[in-house]
SEFI-825508 format. One record per residue (C-alpha): chain; x, y negated, z; residue in one letter. Coordinates in nm, 2 decimals. Example, Ala and Ser with C-alpha at 12.3 -4.5 7.8 and 13.67 -1.06 7.14 Angstrom:
// residues 2
(site 'A',(1.23,0.45,0.78),'A'),
(site 'A',(1.37,0.11,0.71),'S'),
// end
This chain:
// residues 168
(site 'A',(0.52,3.98,-0.20),'M'),
(site 'A',(0.29,4.06,-0.50),'A'),
(site 'A',(0.23,3.69,-0.56),'R'),
(site 'A',(0.59,3.65,-0.65),'Y'),
(site 'A',(0.61,3.94,-0.89),'D'),
(site 'A',(0.61,3.71,-1.20),'N'),
(site 'A',(0.88,3.50,-1.05),'F'),
(site 'A',(1.10,3.80,-0.98),'F'),
(site 'A',(1.04,3.94,-1.33),'I'),
(site 'A',(1.14,3.61,-1.49),'A'),
(site 'A',(1.42,3.57,-1.24),'S'),
(site 'A',(1.57,3.91,-1.32),'A'),
(site 'A',(1.57,3.84,-1.69),'G'),
(site 'A',(1.69,3.49,-1.67),'A'),
(site 'A',(1.98,3.57,-1.44),'S'),
(site 'A',(2.09,3.86,-1.66),'A'),
(site 'A',(2.08,3.63,-1.97),'A'),
(site 'A',(2.27,3.35,-1.79),'I'),
(site 'A',(2.53,3.61,-1.67),'L'),
(site 'A',(2.58,3.71,-2.04),'G'),
(site 'A',(2.62,3.35,-2.15),'L'),
(site 'A',(2.86,3.28,-1.87),'L'),
(site 'A',(3.09,3.56,-1.98),'V'),
(site 'A',(3.08,3.43,-2.34),'V'),
(site 'A',(3.14,3.07,-2.23),'A'),
(site 'A',(3.44,3.16,-2.02),'V'),
(site 'A',(3.59,3.36,-2.31),'S'),
(site 'A',(3.54,3.08,-2.56),'V'),
(site 'A',(3.66,2.79,-2.34),'V'),
(site 'A',(3.96,2.98,-2.22),'N'),
(site 'A',(4.06,3.09,-2.57),'A'),
(site 'A',(4.10,2.72,-2.68),'D'),
(site 'A',(4.30,2.61,-2.38),'D'),
(site 'A',(4.66,2.73,-2.32),'A'),
(site 'A',(4.70,2.55,-1.99),'N'),
(site 'A',(4.71,2.83,-1.72),'P'),
(site 'A',(4.60,2.58,-1.45),'T'),
(site 'A',(4.29,2.48,-1.63),'T'),
(site 'A',(4.21,2.84,-1.71),'R'),
(site 'A',(4.25,2.94,-1.34),'E'),
(site 'A',(4.03,2.64,-1.24),'L'),
(site 'A',(3.76,2.77,-1.48),'R'),
(site 'A',(3.80,3.13,-1.38),'T'),
(site 'A',(3.74,3.05,-1.01),'V'),
(site 'A',(3.44,2.84,-1.08),'L'),
(site 'A',(3.30,3.10,-1.32),'A'),
(site 'A',(3.36,3.37,-1.05),'G'),
(site 'A',(3.15,3.17,-0.80),'S'),
(site 'A',(2.87,3.13,-1.06),'A'),
(site 'A',(2.89,3.50,-1.14),'F'),
(site 'A',(2.85,3.60,-0.77),'V'),
(site 'A',(2.54,3.37,-0.74),'I'),
(site 'A',(2.38,3.51,-1.06),'L'),
(site 'A',(2.45,3.87,-0.95),'V'),
(site 'A',(2.28,3.78,-0.61),'D'),
(site 'A',(1.97,3.65,-0.79),'I'),
(site 'A',(1.96,3.95,-1.02),'F'),
(site 'A',(2.00,4.22,-0.75),'V'),
(site 'A',(1.75,4.05,-0.51),'V'),
(site 'A',(1.50,4.01,-0.79),'S'),
(site 'A',(1.52,4.37,-0.92),'I'),
(site 'A',(1.52,4.53,-0.57),'V'),
(site 'A',(1.23,4.32,-0.46),'T'),
(site 'A',(1.03,4.42,-0.77),'L'),
(site 'A',(1.09,4.78,-0.68),'A'),
(site 'A',(0.99,4.74,-0.32),'G'),
(site 'A',(0.83,4.48,-0.10),'G'),
(site 'A',(0.90,4.23,0.17),'S'),
(site 'A',(1.15,4.45,0.37),'L'),
(site 'A',(1.34,4.52,0.04),'D'),
(site 'A',(1.35,4.15,-0.02),'F'),
(site 'A',(1.49,4.09,0.32),'A'),
(site 'A',(1.74,4.37,0.30),'L'),
(site 'A',(1.86,4.29,-0.05),'S'),
(site 'A',(1.89,3.92,0.05),'S'),
(site 'A',(2.09,4.01,0.36),'L'),
(site 'A',(2.32,4.24,0.16),'T'),
(site 'A',(2.38,3.99,-0.11),'M'),
(site 'A',(2.43,3.70,0.13),'A'),
(site 'A',(2.70,3.90,0.30),'T'),
(site 'A',(2.86,3.98,-0.03),'I'),
(site 'A',(2.83,3.61,-0.13),'G'),
(site 'A',(3.00,3.49,0.19),'L'),
(site 'A',(3.28,3.75,0.15),'F'),
(site 'A',(3.33,3.65,-0.22),'A'),
(site 'A',(3.33,3.28,-0.13),'T'),
(site 'A',(3.58,3.35,0.14),'R'),
(site 'A',(3.81,3.51,-0.12),'R'),
(site 'A',(3.75,3.25,-0.39),'L'),
(site 'A',(3.82,2.94,-0.18),'I'),
(site 'A',(4.19,3.01,-0.12),'P'),
(site 'A',(4.23,3.09,-0.49),'R'),
(site 'A',(4.06,2.76,-0.57),'A'),
(site 'A',(4.30,2.58,-0.34),'Q'),
(site 'A',(4.60,2.75,-0.51),'R'),
(site 'A',(4.46,2.65,-0.85),'A'),
(site 'A',(4.43,2.29,-0.75),'G'),
(site 'A',(4.05,2.27,-0.75),'N'),
(site 'A',(4.06,2.06,-0.42),'F'),
(site 'A',(4.38,1.86,-0.48),'S'),
(site 'A',(4.35,1.48,-0.48),'R'),
(site 'A',(4.47,1.48,-0.84),'S'),
(site 'A',(4.19,1.70,-0.96),'S'),
(site 'A',(3.93,1.50,-1.16),'R'),
(site 'A',(3.66,1.74,-1.03),'S'),
(site 'A',(3.78,1.74,-0.67),'R'),
(site 'A',(3.45,1.62,-0.51),'N'),
(site 'A',(3.24,1.84,-0.73),'L'),
(site 'A',(3.46,2.15,-0.65),'N'),
(site 'A',(3.44,2.07,-0.27),'L'),
(site 'A',(3.06,2.03,-0.31),'A'),
(site 'A',(3.04,2.37,-0.49),'F'),
(site 'A',(3.24,2.54,-0.22),'A'),
(site 'A',(3.04,2.38,0.06),'T'),
(site 'A',(2.71,2.46,-0.11),'L'),
(site 'A',(2.82,2.83,-0.15),'S'),
(site 'A',(2.89,2.87,0.22),'V'),
(site 'A',(2.57,2.68,0.33),'V'),
(site 'A',(2.34,2.86,0.08),'S'),
(site 'A',(2.46,3.21,0.16),'Y'),
(site 'A',(2.44,3.13,0.53),'S'),
(site 'A',(2.08,3.01,0.48),'V'),
(site 'A',(2.00,3.32,0.28),'Q'),
(site 'A',(2.15,3.54,0.55),'L'),
(site 'A',(1.96,3.36,0.83),'G'),
(site 'A',(1.63,3.37,0.65),'L'),
(site 'A',(1.68,3.74,0.56),'A'),
(site 'A',(1.74,3.83,0.92),'I'),
(site 'A',(1.43,3.63,1.02),'A'),
(site 'A',(1.23,3.81,0.75),'L'),
(site 'A',(1.35,4.15,0.87),'L'),
(site 'A',(1.21,4.06,1.22),'A'),
(site 'A',(0.88,3.93,1.07),'N'),
(site 'A',(0.83,4.08,0.73),'S'),
(site 'A',(0.48,3.95,0.67),'E'),
(site 'A',(0.57,3.59,0.74),'N'),
(site 'A',(0.46,3.40,0.42),'A'),
(site 'A',(0.67,3.09,0.51),'A'),
(site 'A',(0.99,3.30,0.54),'L'),
(site 'A',(0.92,3.47,0.22),'Q'),
(site 'A',(0.86,3.14,0.04),'R'),
(site 'A',(1.17,2.99,0.19),'A'),
(site 'A',(1.38,3.28,0.07),'L'),
(site 'A',(1.23,3.25,-0.28),'V'),
(site 'A',(1.33,2.88,-0.27),'L'),
(site 'A',(1.69,2.98,-0.19),'V'),
(site 'A',(1.69,3.17,-0.52),'I'),
(site 'A',(1.56,2.86,-0.70),'V'),
(site 'A',(1.84,2.66,-0.54),'A'),
(site 'A',(2.09,2.93,-0.65),'F'),
(site 'A',(1.98,2.88,-1.01),'Y'),
(site 'A',(2.06,2.51,-0.99),'G'),
(site 'A',(2.40,2.58,-0.84),'S'),
(site 'A',(2.48,2.85,-1.09),'A'),
(site 'A',(2.38,2.64,-1.39),'I'),
(site 'A',(2.58,2.34,-1.26),'G'),
(site 'A',(2.89,2.56,-1.22),'R'),
(site 'A',(2.84,2.71,-1.56),'T'),
(site 'A',(2.81,2.37,-1.71),'W'),
(site 'A',(3.13,2.26,-1.54),'E'),
(site 'A',(3.31,2.58,-1.66),'V'),
(site 'A',(3.22,2.51,-2.02),'T'),
(site 'A',(3.36,2.16,-2.00),'G'),
(site 'A',(3.09,2.03,-2.23),'I'),
(site 'A',(3.09,1.69,-2.06),'N'),
(site 'A',(3.46,1.66,-2.14),'R'),
(site 'A',(3.45,1.78,-2.50),'R'),
(site 'A',(3.44,1.54,-2.78),'G'),
// end
């Protein structure tokens, strides 16, 4: 796992910074929108981005402090938490109208929900496989790539939360 040390150092710092920016972004965009439905839509989306970023942060920090088994165990733990959080956020998103036919971001919201379930499931499966074979370089690399994919997902969700593409 030593070959990934620089990645995990950068990852821990980047995820913490993006978490901070996400909190500020949600505060700013919700302050200028009195519509409770829009606020709830953003809050649910921000919550899912928050869970992803916490996953990245915890896995990165724990892996730096340990090794391959710690990487597997922290990934297993965070994937379980991520699946549980997603399970709780999806009904809230439905109630908020994220998936309604009238939602302008319906397809994107469905994609984000599906991506969460699939990504956390992949992380969980790879973590279990790595626990069984902790020195397998291919499994280690695959689990690192899950973190990279999580970054893309979190940044996409954060971008959508800010509504920058709809601001003029």
